[in-house]
N, C-alpha and C positions, 0 to 999 in steps of 0.2 A: 184537745178533747172538746167535743161539741155535744150538746144535748138539745133536742127539740121536744117541747111540751105542747100543750094545746095552743097557747097563744104566744109562747116565748121561744127564743133561741138563746141558749146559753153558750157563750163562746169565749175564748181567751182574749184578753186585751191586746191590741196591736199598737205600735208606736203612733200611728195616725189617729188613734182614738182619744188622745189627750184632751183635745178641746171639748169633745162631748162629755168626757169624764168630768172636766172642770165645770161645765155647764150644769151638770147634775148634782155634784157634791158641794160646790162653792156656795153653800147655803147654811147659815149658822144653825138653823133648825134641823138640818140633816147631820152635820158634823158633831153637834153636841151630844148626839146619841151614839157616838163611836168612841172606842178607846184609843185608837192609834192615829186618827187623822187630825192634823193640826188645824187651828183656826187663827187667822184667816187662811183658807186653803188657796194656794197660788198656782199659777201656770207651771212653775217648776215642780211643785208637789204632784200635779197631774202627770207631767212628763216622767217624773221618777216612778210613779205608781205603774204606769203602763210598760215601763222598761224592766220592772222587777222580774227575775226568773221565776218560773212556776215549777214547783216540785211535783214529780209524777204522782205521788200518793196524797198530795195536798193541793188540788187544783183550785183556782179562783177563776171566776167567769164574769164577764159583763153580761147583764141581763138585758136583752134587746127584744123588741117586739118582732115576732116572726114575719108579720105582714109588711112592715116598713123598715125594719132595722133600727128604729129609734131606740136610743138608750133609755132604759128604765132604771137601772141601778147596777149593783155589783153583789156577788155572793161567793162564798168559798169556804173551805175548811182549812184549818191550821193546826199544827201540834200545840197542845196546851197542857202543861204539866204532864200527867200520865194519860191524858185523854186526847181526843180530837175535838176541836171547837168549831162550830159553825157561826159565821158572822155574815151580815149583809147590810146594805143600805139601799133605799129607794128614793129617787128624786122626788121632790115635793109634788110636782104636777101629776105624779103617778100614785100618790098615797090613796089608800082606801079602795083600790081596784082589784085586790087579791093577787097582785103580782108577787109579793113576798112569799105568800103561801105556796103559790104554784112553783116558783123558783126553788123554794125550800124543799118541796117534795122531790123535785128533780135532783137536787144535790144530795139528798139523803139516799136516793137510789144509787147515785154514782158512788157515794161513800161506802155503801154496802157492797157494791161490785168491786171496789178497791180493797175490800177486806176489813174495813173499819167496823167495829162491833159496838162501840159506845161513843155517842156524840153528846157534847155538853154545849150549852149556850147560856146567855144571860141577857138581861135588859135593864137599863137604868129605870128606877122605880117611877120617874116622871115621864116615862115612855110606855104607858100600858098597852098601846097598840101592838108593840112588838111582842109583849107577853101573850096577847091573843093569837098572834101568828104562831108562836111556839106551841101554844095549847092546841091549835088546829092541826099542827104537824105531829101531834102525839107525844111531845115532850112532857115529862113529869116534873112538877115543881119539887125542888129538894127541900124547901122550907128554909134554906139559908139565904140571908141577905148580907152581902159583903160590900165594902167600899172598893171601888175600882177606879183607877185614875183614867181620866178622859183628857187627852191632849187638847181637844177642842174646847173643853170647859176650863182647862188650866188647873184642874183640881180633881180630887176623888169625889165620887158620888155613889150612893147606895145602889146596888144591883141585885136583882133576884136571879138565883141560879136554877138552871133546868138541866135535865139529863134524859137521854133517849137510848135505850138498849135496842139496837137495830135487829138483833136476832128475835127478840120478843115482838117487835113491830112487824117483822116479816111473817112470823107465825100467826099473828092476829089477822093480817091481811089475807093470808092463805085460807084461814078458817072462814073468813067472811066471803071469799070467792066461792068456796065449796058450799056454803050455806045458801048462796044466791041461786 
């Protein structure tokens, strides 16, 4: 599955992408904000990641620049308890350029097309930039703060939880289009 947005091409990872993945994620400042990525992140970790199978209803994508193919990060959805969870990372050199928000909008469209109706997400409290991305995407703060283990930190850390009802979001977007 592929998706083209204004500046980005979201595509599945391929085996030959491992070095670019390693170059983007092998940064403690990136990994510490993720639950499942280990630190230090090794070449074997990158090779393993790009070789993982991708489930039809739970795609994951490399975020690449459409104009150059440069790797920006990764985004995807996974099953999480009774919901679907969205997660992402952006390589440090691409922070603050709106790529997470743009990729997030694309993945939410894909999730809706695949029939997902509710998406959850969270961010570590010491990563407020990720919270701002979720706010821009229309996620609602649940008010819950829970400890979540981070392999990169080697311990649990507090996270703020968010939720997005895709049916409500689609209805609001349709109403805004009609009003314009």
